[in-house]
Structure formats: structure tokens, C-alpha cells
C-alpha positions in Angstrom: 101.9 60.2 91.8 103.6 62.4 94.5 101.6 65.4 95.7 104.0 67.9 94.2 103.8 66.3 90.7 100.0 66.1 90.9 99.8 69.8 91.8 102.0 70.8 88.9 100.0 68.6 86.5 96.8 70.2 87.7 98.3 73.6 86.9 99.5 72.5 83.5 96.1 71.0 82.6 94.4 74.2 83.7 96.6 76.3 81.5 95.6 74.0 78.6 92.0 74.7 79.5 92.7 78.4 79.2 93.8 77.9 75.6 90.9 75.7 74.9 88.5 78.5 76.0 90.5 80.9 73.8 90.2 78.7 70.8 86.5 78.4 71.4 86.3 82.2 71.3 88.2 82.1 67.9 91.3 83.8 69.5 94.6 83.0 68.0 96.2 81.1 70.9 99.7 81.7 69.5 99.3 85.3 70.5 98.6 84.5 74.1 100.7 83.8 77.2 98.9 82.4 80.3 100.3 81.9 83.7 99.0 80.9 87.1 100.5 82.5 90.1 103.1 84.5 88.1 104.3 86.7 90.9 104.0 84.2 93.7 106.4 81.8 95.2 106.1 78.0 94.6 102.9 76.4 95.8 100.9 74.6 96.7 98.4 77.4 96.8 94.7 76.8 97.5 93.7 80.0 95.7 95.3 81.1 92.4 95.8 84.2 90.2 95.5 83.7 86.5 97.2 86.2 84.1 96.6 86.2 80.4 98.6 88.5 78.2 99.2 89.2 74.5 102.7 87.9 73.6 105.3 90.6 73.3 103.1 93.4 74.5 102.1 95.0 77.8 98.4 94.0 77.3 97.3 91.7 80.1 94.4 90.8 82.3 94.3 89.1 85.7 91.8 87.2 87.8 92.5 86.7 91.5 90.9 84.3 93.9 90.5 81.2 91.7 90.0 78.3 94.0 92.3 75.3 93.4 89.2 73.0 93.3 88.2 74.7 90.0 91.4 73.3 88.4 90.4 69.8 87.5 92.6 67.1 86.2 92.0 64.0 84.1 88.2 64.6 83.7 88.3 65.8 80.1 86.0 68.7 81.2 86.7 72.3 82.1 85.1 73.3 85.4 82.2 75.6 84.5 83.3 78.3 86.9 86.8 78.3 85.5 85.4 78.4 82.0 83.3 81.5 82.8 86.1 83.3 84.5 88.5 82.6 81.7 86.0 83.6 79.0 85.4 86.9 80.8 89.1 87.5 81.0 89.6 86.8 77.4 86.8 89.1 76.4 88.3 91.8 78.4 91.7 91.2 76.8 90.2 91.2 73.3 88.6 94.6 74.1 91.9 96.0 75.3 93.7 94.7 72.2 91.0 96.2 69.9 91.5 99.6 71.6 95.2 99.3 70.8 94.5 98.4 67.2 95.3 94.7 67.6 93.3 91.7 66.8 93.4 88.4 68.7 
């Protein structure tokens, strides 16, 4: 697989991991939008920014400085560091949503 295709696959797989973490926290994944490097140009990037937001609202949380090595592909496992960072982000987003009178 060419390097560009592999890079894009790694990012897609990592986004799926974000939704797996959300599902494990009993968050309705249909209410979420997740993006890596939303305001950056095309990669490859060695460090990423993850933004998770509530669909059709301004509620969002962002984590910077996520090393590319945390985004695994083809292993069937989520990197523990990515899991923890994502879980913390989702908890923060759930708190913000609750303050706005929304449930995730």
C-alpha cells in the first residue's frame, strides 16, 4: 500500500477508535463528529489534533499533540494513550453538553 493511502487508513481507523471509546462510555455516537487535523493542511503530520463535537451545535473539545505513533492500524487494539486521551475528551464534552441541557 502506498504511504499516502496507509496514512489515510491510519487516520480513518483512529477515528473509528474514537467512536468505539464513545460507545464504551455509553455516548450516542450518532450525536458526535470527530476529526483529526481539522484546521490543518494535508499531511502527513507526525503530531495530530483531535476535535470531537456534538453534531449541529457549537459544543466541541480539542486535544493537541497526539503523536502519530498512537494511531495504530490493523492491530484490533486501541493504543492505551489514545484511549485515555479520547476518554478524557469525551468526559469533558459530556460535561459541557450537560451544562447546556443536552445529553450524549
